[in-house]
N, C-alpha and C positions, 0 to 999 in steps of 0.2 A: 584333454589338454585345452580344448576350446573353452570349456566351462571355467577353467582356471583363469583364463584371460577375460572372460565376459563378467565374472563376478565382481572384480574390482571396478570395472567400467560401470556396471549397473549401480554399485554403491556410490561411486563418484557422481553419476547422473542423478541419483536420488538426493544426494547431499546438495548438489547445485540447485535442483528444483526446490528443495526444502528452504534453502537460503533465499531464493527468489520469492517464494511464497511468504516467508517471514518478513522480507523487506516490504512486500505489498501489504501484508497484514499490519505491520508496524506503522506504516504511513496511512493506511486506509481510514481507520477509525478517527485518529486525531485530525486528519485533513477534512474528513467529512464533517466533524464537529465544527471546525473552523468555518467551513462553507455554510453550515446551518446558522452559525452566529452571524455571518455576513448577510444571510438571507432574512434577517430581521429588518433590514432596510426595506421600506415599503415597496419600491419598484421591483426588487428581487423577490419579495414575498409574493407579489402579484404574479410574477413570471413563474415561480415555483407552483403556485396554485393552478396555473394553466397547464404546466407540464404534468402534474398529478392527474389532471382530468383527461389527458390524451387517451385515445383508444390504443390498443396494443401495437399496431404497425407503425403509426407515427411516433409512439414512445420508443420503439426500437431504433428509428431513424435518429431521434434526439440522443439516445444513448451512444450512437456511433459518432456523434459530432466531435467529441474530444480527439478521437483517432484521426478523423478527416482534417480537423483544423491544425493538428500537430504536424502533418506531412510537409506543408510548405515551410513551416518554421524550422523543422529539422533539416530540410534541404538548404535553407539559408545558413544554418549552423555549419553544415558540411562545407558550404562555399566559403564561409568565414575562416574555417580551419585551413582549407586549401589555399586561401589568400594570405596565410601567415598570421592570422589572428586566432590562434588555437585557443587561448584562454577565453576570449570572448565567445567563440563557438561552443566551448565546453560549458560555460556559464549559461548560454542560451539553451543548450540541451538539458541541463539540470533544471533550469526554470520551467521548461516545457514538461519535463518529467513530473516535477512536483505539482505544477499547476494543472496538468492534465489528469494526474491521479486524483487531485482534490476535486476537480470538476466531474470526473467519471464516478468517483465515490458518491458525490451528492446526487448526480443524475440517476445512478443505479438505485440509491435509496428512494428517490422519488418515483421511479418507473417500475421497480421490481414487482409490486403488487399487480400492476396492470400486465406486465410481461408474463407473469406466471399463468395468465389465462391462455397463453399460446402453448399448446401441448408439447411441441418440440422444445421450446425454451425451458419449460418446467422439467422435462426429462433430462436435458443437458445440464441444467443447473443442479439437479439432484445428483447426477453422476459426477459433476465437477466437485461439489461439496464433499461427497463421499470419498473421492480420490484424494482431495486435498487433506481431508481429515486423516486418511491413512498415511499420507506422507508426513504430516505433523506428528502423528502417533509414533511413527518410526523414528523421527528425529528426537522426540522427547525421550525415547527409550535408549538413545545412544549414550555412551559414557561421556563423550564430549559435551553433550547437552547438560547432563547431570553435573559435571564439573563446572561448567559455565554458570549454572544456576547457583551452585554453592559459592562460587567466587562473587557473584552478584550480591548474594545475601551478606557475605562478609564485608564487602565494600559499603553496602547500605548501613550496616551496623557501625562501621568505622565512621562513616559520614555523620550519622546521628550523634555519636559520642562527640565528634569534633564540633558539631554545631552546638550541642549543649554546652560544651566547654567554652566555646566562643561567646555564646550568649551570657553565660555566667561571668566571663571576664569583662564583657562590655557593660554589664549591669553592676559590676563591682562586688559580686558575691562569688565566693569560691566554694 
């Protein structure tokens, strides 16, 4: 009886974790690219070069900075919400989430080679990536995922046809 109750909860927990991982994965790469583009500015390039050269322990401290810097801003957002400025507080939280994810993605990209020299970090990172891949494999095998991918392909095809028709109409050819 207990197994019958736990199975749906386990499935729901897996689904929630998969969605969280997908959200992070969706944002991680594009935000990291954006930060890399911004880092072409000479002062940021100089700073990135210094971060890449850090030994493992200071690199770990630098990687923790987005979490530490976000705490007072999130507290300010909660205060804004409690003061009746819910929309402003929500916008602040969303800004911190995207900005923090972008900063963390870039800092991780810069510090990962150095951090892998720490045996405990390399071990945890290996476990995390294996676990995350297992969750993603499970998600990709679900009927819901396959149906969503098929719908995405259909929408992309429709958009391409619409765009081709639009271009033909704008250029006067049919």
